[in-house]
MARTI-582062 format. One record per residue (C-alpha): x, y, z; residue in three letters; residue number from 1. Coordinates in nm, 4 decimals. Example, Ala and Ser with C-alpha at 12.3 -4.5 7.8 and 13.67 -1.06 7.14 Angstrom:
# MARTI-582062
<<1.2300,-0.4500,0.7800>,ALA,1>
<<1.3670,-0.1060,0.7140>,SER,2>
***
This chain:
# MARTI-582062
<<-2.3083,1.9318,0.1178>,MET,1>
<<-1.9871,2.0525,-0.0500>,PRO,2>
<<-1.7337,2.1834,0.1984>,GLN,3>
<<-1.5146,2.4938,0.1956>,GLN,4>
<<-1.1597,2.4214,0.3155>,VAL,5>
<<-0.8098,2.5670,0.2898>,ARG,6>
<<-0.5546,2.4269,0.0466>,GLY,7>
<<-0.2257,2.5111,-0.1265>,VAL,8>
<<-0.2597,2.6141,-0.4915>,VAL,9>
<<-0.0026,2.6742,-0.7654>,ALA,10>
<<-0.1692,2.9126,-1.0103>,ARG,11>
<<0.1119,2.9722,-1.2601>,ALA,12>
<<0.4474,2.8287,-1.3620>,LYS,13>
<<0.7287,2.9245,-1.1289>,GLY,14>
<<0.5118,3.1476,-0.9097>,GLN,15>
<<0.4931,3.1130,-0.5303>,PRO,16>
<<0.2081,2.8970,-0.4050>,VAL,17>
<<-0.0812,3.0410,-0.2076>,SER,18>
<<-0.3279,2.9128,0.0525>,VAL,19>
<<-0.6788,2.9505,-0.0873>,GLU,20>
<<-1.0357,2.8477,-0.0154>,THR,21>
<<-1.1290,2.5329,-0.2059>,ILE,22>
<<-1.4614,2.3602,-0.2572>,THR,23>
<<-1.4593,1.9858,-0.1938>,VAL,24>
<<-1.7705,1.8081,-0.3278>,PRO,25>
<<-1.9498,1.5235,-0.1547>,ASP,26>
<<-1.8059,1.1868,-0.2602>,PRO,27>
<<-1.9640,1.0273,-0.5650>,GLY,28>
<<-1.9681,0.6574,-0.6538>,PRO,29>
<<-1.6330,0.4992,-0.5724>,GLY,30>
<<-1.5007,0.8159,-0.4057>,GLU,31>
<<-1.4028,0.9160,-0.0525>,ALA,32>
<<-1.3482,1.2413,0.1336>,VAL,33>
<<-1.0443,1.2205,0.3616>,VAL,34>
<<-0.9589,1.4565,0.6450>,LYS,35>
<<-0.5879,1.5084,0.5903>,VAL,36>
<<-0.3669,1.4750,0.8988>,LEU,37>
<<-0.0223,1.5110,0.7437>,THR,38>
<<0.1357,1.5613,0.4019>,CYS,39>
<<0.5047,1.5506,0.3144>,GLY,40>
<<0.6593,1.8151,0.0912>,VAL,41>
<<0.7919,1.6119,-0.2017>,CYS,42>
<<1.0130,1.7287,-0.4889>,HIS,43>
<<0.7387,1.6211,-0.7296>,THR,44>
<<0.5206,1.9016,-0.5930>,ASP,45>
<<0.7943,2.1479,-0.6816>,LEU,46>
<<0.8091,1.9904,-1.0300>,HIS,47>
<<0.4370,2.0661,-1.0640>,TYR,48>
<<0.4842,2.4262,-0.9525>,ARG,49>
<<0.7687,2.4704,-1.2011>,GLU,50>
<<0.5664,2.3235,-1.4889>,GLY,51>
<<0.7938,2.0187,-1.5082>,GLY,52>
<<0.5025,1.7699,-1.5125>,ILE,53>
<<0.2491,1.9442,-1.7353>,ASN,54>
<<0.0874,2.2864,-1.7733>,ASP,55>
<<-0.2594,2.2046,-1.6383>,GLU,56>
<<-0.2627,2.4958,-1.3932>,PHE,57>
<<-0.3974,2.5691,-1.1382>,PRO,58>
<<-0.2680,2.2745,-0.9353>,PHE,59>
<<-0.3751,2.1600,-0.5932>,LEU,60>
<<-0.0414,2.0396,-0.4590>,LEU,61>
<<0.0471,1.7653,-0.2107>,GLY,62>
<<0.0217,1.3876,-0.2412>,HIS,63>
<<0.2337,1.2188,0.0300>,GLU,64>
<<-0.0364,1.2016,0.2934>,ALA,65>
<<-0.2138,1.0281,0.5777>,SER,66>
<<-0.5631,1.0966,0.7035>,GLY,67>
<<-0.8987,0.9764,0.8314>,ILE,68>
<<-1.1788,0.8771,0.5956>,VAL,69>
<<-1.4679,1.1152,0.6629>,GLU,70>
<<-1.7296,0.9960,0.4130>,SER,71>
<<-1.7624,0.7595,0.1175>,VAL,72>
<<-1.9768,0.7418,-0.1943>,GLY,73>
<<-2.1982,0.4682,-0.3295>,ASP,74>
<<-2.0415,0.1306,-0.3891>,GLY,75>
<<-1.7404,0.1840,-0.1618>,VAL,76>
<<-1.6689,-0.1245,0.0470>,THR,77>
<<-1.2906,-0.1229,0.0946>,ASP,78>
<<-1.2814,0.1711,0.3382>,VAL,79>
<<-1.5321,0.3271,0.5787>,ALA,80>
<<-1.5623,0.6519,0.7758>,PRO,81>
<<-1.3157,0.6532,1.0632>,GLY,82>
<<-1.0480,0.4430,0.8901>,ASP,83>
<<-0.6889,0.5679,0.9213>,PHE,84>
<<-0.5353,0.5591,0.5739>,VAL,85>
<<-0.2237,0.6425,0.3769>,VAL,86>
<<-0.3094,0.7903,0.0376>,LEU,87>
<<-0.1577,0.6413,-0.2757>,ASN,88>
<<-0.1488,0.7459,-0.6390>,TRP,89>
<<-0.1635,0.3933,-0.7824>,ARG,90>
<<-0.5186,0.2756,-0.7213>,ALA,91>
<<-0.5156,-0.0312,-0.9434>,VAL,92>
<<-0.8033,-0.0991,-1.1809>,CYS,93>
<<-0.7881,-0.4790,-1.1823>,GLY,94>
<<-0.8854,-0.5028,-1.5494>,THR,95>
<<-0.6038,-0.3552,-1.7624>,CYS,96>
<<-0.3499,-0.5775,-1.9381>,ARG,97>
<<-0.0939,-0.5355,-1.6550>,ALA,98>
<<-0.3464,-0.6284,-1.3862>,CYS,99>
<<-0.4700,-0.9276,-1.5877>,LEU,100>
<<-0.1104,-1.0488,-1.6215>,LYS,101>
<<-0.0832,-1.0528,-1.2428>,GLY,102>
<<0.1362,-0.7418,-1.2309>,LYS,103>
<<-0.0974,-0.4790,-1.0807>,PRO,104>
<<0.1974,-0.2649,-0.9645>,TRP,105>
<<0.2304,-0.1699,-1.3331>,TYR,106>
<<-0.1428,-0.0879,-1.3663>,CYS,107>
<<-0.1935,0.1251,-1.6782>,PHE,108>
<<-0.5394,0.2563,-1.5851>,SER,109>
<<-0.5249,0.3692,-1.2246>,THR,110>
<<-0.8270,0.5280,-1.0595>,HIS,111>
<<-0.8726,0.8900,-0.9535>,ASN,112>
<<-1.1763,1.0791,-0.8301>,ALA,113>
<<-1.4115,1.1770,-1.1124>,LYS,114>
<<-1.5326,1.5049,-0.9627>,GLN,115>
<<-1.3012,1.8065,-0.9516>,PRO,116>
<<-1.2229,2.0155,-0.6479>,MET,117>
<<-1.2558,2.3826,-0.7379>,THR,118>
<<-1.1592,2.7335,-0.6463>,LEU,119>
<<-1.4377,2.9594,-0.5151>,GLN,120>
<<-1.5022,3.0933,-0.8661>,ASP,121>
<<-1.5624,2.7393,-0.9928>,GLY,122>
<<-1.2233,2.6902,-1.1614>,THR,123>
<<-1.1366,2.3203,-1.1554>,ALA,124>
<<-0.8082,2.2249,-0.9879>,LEU,125>
<<-0.5629,1.9620,-1.1114>,SER,126>
<<-0.4701,1.7556,-0.8044>,PRO,127>
<<-0.1036,1.6550,-0.7849>,ALA,128>
<<-0.0747,1.2864,-0.8804>,LEU,129>
<<-0.4514,1.2617,-0.8622>,GLY,130>
<<-0.4549,1.3369,-0.4894>,ILE,131>
<<-0.4036,1.7024,-0.3899>,GLY,132>
<<-0.3331,1.6756,-0.0165>,ALA,133>
<<-0.1980,2.0141,0.0939>,PHE,134>
<<-0.5534,2.0719,0.2045>,ILE,135>
<<-0.7684,2.0191,0.5125>,GLU,136>
<<-0.9895,1.7645,0.3337>,LYS,137>
<<-0.9430,1.6034,-0.0063>,THR,138>
<<-1.1546,1.4022,-0.2499>,LEU,139>
<<-0.9956,1.0833,-0.3870>,VAL,140>
<<-1.0961,0.7503,-0.5332>,HIS,141>
<<-1.1528,0.4999,-0.2545>,SER,142>
<<-0.8822,0.2783,-0.4047>,GLY,143>
<<-0.6331,0.5534,-0.3251>,GLN,144>
<<-0.6947,0.4939,0.0458>,CYS,145>
<<-0.4862,0.2180,0.2055>,THR,146>
<<-0.5836,0.1225,0.5616>,LYS,147>
<<-0.2924,0.0877,0.8039>,VAL,148>
<<-0.2423,0.0524,1.1787>,ASP,149>
<<-0.4092,0.3573,1.3418>,PRO,150>
<<-0.1521,0.3505,1.6242>,ALA,151>
<<0.1258,0.4530,1.3849>,ALA,152>
<<0.2534,0.8112,1.3681>,SER,153>
<<0.0656,0.9904,1.0864>,PRO,154>
<<0.3639,1.2116,0.9969>,ALA,155>
<<0.5949,0.9112,0.9591>,ALA,156>
<<0.3748,0.6616,0.7775>,VAL,157>
<<0.2259,0.9251,0.5486>,GLY,158>
<<0.5654,0.9401,0.3760>,LEU,159>
<<0.4977,0.5926,0.2374>,LEU,160>
<<0.2523,0.7685,0.0073>,GLY,161>
<<0.5373,0.8658,-0.2247>,CYS,162>
<<0.9052,0.9269,-0.1520>,GLY,163>
<<0.9829,0.6621,0.1078>,VAL,164>
<<0.7884,0.3952,-0.0814>,MET,165>
<<0.9559,0.4965,-0.4066>,ALA,166>
<<1.3004,0.4529,-0.2531>,GLY,167>
<<1.2367,0.1335,-0.0589>,ILE,168>
<<1.0591,-0.0164,-0.3578>,GLY,169>
<<1.3417,0.0798,-0.5943>,ALA,170>
<<1.5726,-0.1408,-0.3871>,ALA,171>
<<1.3412,-0.4214,-0.2819>,VAL,172>
<<1.0899,-0.4492,-0.5668>,ASN,173>
<<1.2610,-0.3105,-0.8773>,THR,174>
<<1.6241,-0.3814,-0.7934>,GLY,175>
<<1.5476,-0.7131,-0.6195>,ALA,176>
<<1.8327,-0.6546,-0.3749>,VAL,177>
<<1.9129,-0.9781,-0.1940>,GLY,178>
<<2.1111,-1.1042,0.1026>,ARG,179>
<<2.4807,-1.0321,0.0704>,GLY,180>
<<2.4436,-0.7961,-0.2255>,ASP,181>
<<2.6400,-0.4764,-0.2690>,SER,182>
<<2.4333,-0.1657,-0.3399>,VAL,183>
<<2.5247,0.1918,-0.4308>,ALA,184>
<<2.2720,0.4750,-0.4125>,VAL,185>
<<2.3491,0.7979,-0.5975>,ILE,186>
<<2.1670,1.0903,-0.4378>,GLY,187>
<<2.1040,1.0790,-0.0635>,CYS,188>
<<1.7893,1.2876,-0.0304>,GLY,189>
<<1.4608,1.1436,0.0920>,GLY,190>
<<1.4170,0.8904,-0.1899>,VAL,191>
<<1.7832,0.7895,-0.1942>,GLY,192>
<<1.7943,0.7380,0.1813>,ASP,193>
<<1.4763,0.5318,0.1570>,ALA,194>
<<1.6537,0.3149,-0.1029>,ALA,195>
<<1.9361,0.2732,0.1479>,ILE,196>
<<1.6826,0.1686,0.4123>,ALA,197>
<<1.5315,-0.0772,0.1638>,GLY,198>
<<1.8710,-0.2275,0.0807>,ALA,199>
<<1.9359,-0.2732,0.4503>,ARG,200>
<<1.5984,-0.4423,0.4996>,LEU,201>
<<1.6744,-0.6766,0.2099>,ALA,202>
<<2.0033,-0.7899,0.3639>,GLY,203>
<<2.2614,-0.6049,0.1557>,ALA,204>
<<2.6008,-0.6136,0.3271>,THR,205>
<<2.7722,-0.3287,0.1437>,THR,206>
<<2.5585,-0.0154,0.1046>,ILE,207>
<<2.7277,0.2903,-0.0464>,ILE,208>
<<2.5715,0.6354,-0.0301>,GLY,209>
<<2.6874,0.8879,-0.2914>,VAL,210>
<<2.6228,1.2620,-0.2785>,ASP,211>
<<2.7995,1.5968,-0.3096>,VAL,212>
<<2.6721,1.7156,0.0306>,ASP,213>
<<2.8513,1.5885,0.3406>,ASP,214>
<<2.5420,1.6570,0.5532>,ARG,215>
<<2.3401,1.4189,0.3383>,LYS,216>
<<2.6141,1.1585,0.3574>,LEU,217>
<<2.5931,1.1721,0.7368>,GLU,218>
<<2.2156,1.1257,0.7148>,TRP,219>
<<2.2745,0.8282,0.4858>,ALA,220>
<<2.4995,0.6661,0.7468>,LYS,221>
<<2.2257,0.7080,1.0044>,GLY,222>
<<1.9764,0.5348,0.7735>,ILE,223>
<<2.2024,0.2370,0.6988>,GLY,224>
<<2.4856,0.3219,0.4582>,ALA,225>
<<2.7993,0.1259,0.5404>,THR,226>
<<3.0190,0.3527,0.3249>,HIS,227>
<<2.9843,0.6980,0.1697>,THR,228>
<<3.1401,0.8711,-0.1314>,VAL,229>
<<3.1486,1.2471,-0.1849>,ASN,230>
<<3.0860,1.2796,-0.5590>,ALA,231>
<<3.2604,1.6146,-0.5673>,GLY,232>
<<3.5876,1.4737,-0.4391>,ALA,233>
<<3.6837,1.2354,-0.7177>,GLY,234>
<<3.5801,0.9578,-0.9557>,ASP,235>
<<3.2524,0.8101,-0.8317>,VAL,236>
<<3.2790,0.4961,-1.0456>,VAL,237>
<<3.6315,0.4214,-0.9253>,ALA,238>
<<3.5318,0.4816,-0.5635>,ALA,239>
<<3.2379,0.2389,-0.5845>,ILE,240>
<<3.4548,-0.0211,-0.7561>,GLN,241>
<<3.7202,0.0121,-0.4860>,GLU,242>
<<3.4570,-0.0482,-0.2152>,LEU,243>
<<3.3288,-0.3594,-0.3946>,THR,244>
<<3.6459,-0.5556,-0.4545>,GLY,245>
<<3.7193,-0.3827,-0.7833>,GLY,246>
<<3.4064,-0.5171,-0.9525>,PHE,247>
<<3.1294,-0.2625,-0.8989>,GLY,248>
<<2.8027,-0.2952,-0.7096>,ALA,249>
<<2.5405,-0.5614,-0.7753>,ASP,250>
<<2.2711,-0.2933,-0.7811>,VAL,251>
<<2.3187,0.0805,-0.8388>,VAL,252>
<<2.0224,0.3105,-0.7809>,ILE,253>
<<2.0126,0.6558,-0.9393>,ASP,254>
<<1.7939,0.8689,-0.7134>,ALA,255>
<<1.8878,1.1924,-0.8932>,VAL,256>
<<1.7754,1.1373,-1.2513>,GLY,257>
<<2.0339,1.3209,-1.4591>,ARG,258>
<<2.2424,1.1898,-1.7524>,PRO,259>
<<2.5670,1.2211,-1.5592>,GLU,260>
<<2.4392,1.0325,-1.2545>,THR,261>
<<2.2790,0.7611,-1.4710>,TRP,262>
<<2.6110,0.7098,-1.6509>,LYS,263>
<<2.7847,0.6810,-1.3153>,GLN,264>
<<2.5300,0.4204,-1.2114>,ALA,265>
<<2.5740,0.2292,-1.5376>,PHE,266>
<<2.9527,0.2065,-1.5173>,TYR,267>
<<2.9641,0.1590,-1.1385>,ALA,268>
<<2.7687,-0.1697,-1.1475>,ARG,269>
<<2.9259,-0.5115,-1.1696>,ASP,270>
<<2.9064,-0.7025,-1.4991>,LEU,271>
<<2.5485,-0.8287,-1.5350>,ALA,272>
<<2.4511,-0.5991,-1.2483>,GLY,273>
<<2.1368,-0.3881,-1.2269>,THR,274>
<<2.0806,-0.0143,-1.2674>,VAL,275>
<<1.7588,0.1301,-1.1247>,VAL,276>
<<1.6460,0.4805,-1.2182>,LEU,277>
<<1.4103,0.6234,-0.9562>,VAL,278>
<<1.5073,0.9919,-0.9737>,GLY,279>
<<1.2690,1.1733,-1.2095>,VAL,280>
<<1.4379,1.3404,-1.5106>,PRO,281>
<<1.2977,1.6568,-1.6620>,THR,282>
<<1.1734,1.6208,-2.0223>,PRO,283>
<<1.4630,1.8171,-2.1717>,ASP,284>
<<1.7409,1.5804,-2.0549>,LEU,285>
<<1.9144,1.3572,-2.3109>,ARG,286>
<<2.1533,1.0626,-2.2805>,LEU,287>
<<2.4233,0.9718,-2.5330>,GLU,288>
<<2.6356,0.6574,-2.4872>,MET,289>
<<2.8081,0.3948,-2.7040>,PRO,290>
<<2.5554,0.1216,-2.7821>,LEU,291>
<<2.8291,-0.1427,-2.7562>,ILE,292>
<<2.8588,-0.0683,-2.3838>,ASP,293>
<<2.4988,-0.1767,-2.3303>,PHE,294>
<<2.5648,-0.5031,-2.5089>,PHE,295>
<<2.9019,-0.5847,-2.3575>,SER,296>
<<2.8106,-0.5256,-1.9932>,ARG,297>
<<2.4839,-0.7225,-1.9867>,GLY,298>
<<2.2576,-0.7037,-1.6843>,GLY,299>
<<1.9402,-0.5038,-1.6344>,SER,300>
<<1.8528,-0.1379,-1.6805>,LEU,301>
<<1.5278,-0.0569,-1.5044>,LYS,302>
<<1.3048,0.2367,-1.4237>,SER,303>
<<1.1176,0.2239,-1.0951>,SER,304>
<<0.7609,0.3557,-1.1024>,TRP,305>
<<0.6531,0.4368,-0.7466>,TYR,306>
<<0.8942,0.1692,-0.6293>,GLY,307>
<<0.6904,-0.0830,-0.8317>,ASP,308>
<<0.4742,-0.1019,-0.5223>,CYS,309>
<<0.1305,-0.2455,-0.4622>,LEU,310>
<<-0.0037,-0.0196,-0.1866>,PRO,311>
<<-0.2487,-0.2749,-0.0472>,SER,312>
<<0.0412,-0.5186,-0.0030>,ARG,313>
<<0.3349,-0.2928,0.0778>,ASP,314>
<<0.1974,-0.0124,0.2977>,PHE,315>
<<0.0620,-0.2324,0.5813>,PRO,316>
<<0.3762,-0.4471,0.5724>,TYR,317>
<<0.6101,-0.1483,0.6001>,LEU,318>
<<0.3981,0.0096,0.8728>,VAL,319>
<<0.4280,-0.3166,1.0661>,ASP,320>
<<0.8080,-0.3029,1.0298>,LEU,321>
<<0.7976,0.0575,1.1523>,TYR,322>
<<0.5901,-0.0424,1.4536>,GLN,323>
<<0.8393,-0.3204,1.5295>,GLN,324>
<<1.1306,-0.0749,1.5236>,GLY,325>
<<1.2849,-0.2330,1.2144>,ARG,326>
<<1.2203,0.0616,0.9789>,LEU,327>
<<1.2922,0.4087,1.1147>,ASP,328>
<<1.0418,0.6233,0.9286>,LEU,329>
<<1.0718,0.8944,1.1950>,ASP,330>
<<1.4271,0.9595,1.0722>,ALA,331>
<<1.2840,1.0981,0.7479>,PHE,332>
<<1.0738,1.3659,0.9226>,VAL,333>
<<1.3085,1.6633,0.9520>,THR,334>
<<1.0450,1.9161,1.0532>,GLU,335>
<<0.6714,1.9611,1.0964>,LYS,336>
<<0.5196,2.2741,0.9447>,ILE,337>
<<0.1889,2.4532,0.8913>,ALA,338>
<<-0.0054,2.4695,0.5655>,LEU,339>
<<0.1103,2.8241,0.4923>,ASP,340>
<<0.4788,2.7259,0.5175>,GLU,341>
<<0.4918,2.5079,0.2036>,VAL,342>
<<0.6673,2.7716,-0.0069>,GLU,343>
<<0.9420,2.8076,0.2547>,VAL,344>
<<0.9682,2.4270,0.2668>,ALA,345>
<<1.0292,2.4205,-0.1098>,PHE,346>
<<1.3273,2.6519,-0.0576>,THR,347>
<<1.4677,2.4375,0.2238>,ARG,348>
<<1.4250,2.1240,0.0130>,MET,349>
<<1.5949,2.2880,-0.2871>,HIS,350>
<<1.8915,2.3812,-0.0664>,HIS,351>
<<1.9174,2.0284,0.0729>,GLY,352>
<<1.8392,2.1322,0.4297>,ASP,353>
<<1.5789,1.8605,0.4943>,VAL,354>
<<1.4898,1.5027,0.4146>,LEU,355>
<<1.1215,1.5838,0.4523>,ARG,356>
<<0.9192,1.8771,0.5746>,SER,357>
<<0.5779,1.7460,0.6780>,VAL,358>
<<0.2649,1.9616,0.6857>,VAL,359>
<<0.0557,1.8835,0.9934>,VAL,360>
<<-0.3082,1.9908,0.9767>,LEU,361>
***
């Protein structure tokens, strides 16, 4: 039988979210109903509320989640009721051209649940990133459920569902940071600090955190930054070059996603170095630069989609590192909040007061 549960809905662009009663259908073929335990408040959810993703209102927000599989539909064999899972928004299809090339982390036809969750009047909801997890129970495709160690803290490992994985993956997967490399990360929020953690895991010896907020720079040091630069105090490019022997960093990660920060990343890398864009730009932003600079500096300019991760490979591995004490996911959990505090959490996130607020249900 369909279930009536509480969830956080954005009904109109720029309007405060509300907690409403939502109908969750029984799982159909290939689908699963998951009892949500935790869900991080990610900046992407605020993008949805502000209409920065698309205008398919009303949205069911939330996507950075952990939970327990409650029921599954026909044909589901990869998860079963009772499994502890982290939800992901890249459930690979296995048959698109990226998957057939052996690069499923680029899958161009990812799976989502076919059935909609609805408001009480029958209005279909658009789930954020195909998940919608600011809710007591959610309907997803079974491939969006990644089993991990049930002994792990739900609030901590749930963050792998988006921001932490995006940052770690930007360093490890997209940027291919290696032992002895120098890395600069511009923007030391949740994703940027996760990139710092990823660079540390990969063996980088010089890790530079860049931000305009001294509080965030202190957080970055706690995560693994060996040096910090306050971007409001001088020339960011010159500061990074000075900290890297005058050459620039091997890998520079832009976790902000604005033209000015991308330019800083471009010019702050060493010759033939790598720039990774993981911060999400809004559609109106434009970049203008001399084309000759792209040619003369060489190297790689990359965008990182979800940290170029493969959830079935990366989530269990990172949870194991967390359980071993080698990856401090707890450091990203600034506060735990209730479902009706999401709007306040958006304000705190916008003001830079938190790395992550995590809804606990």
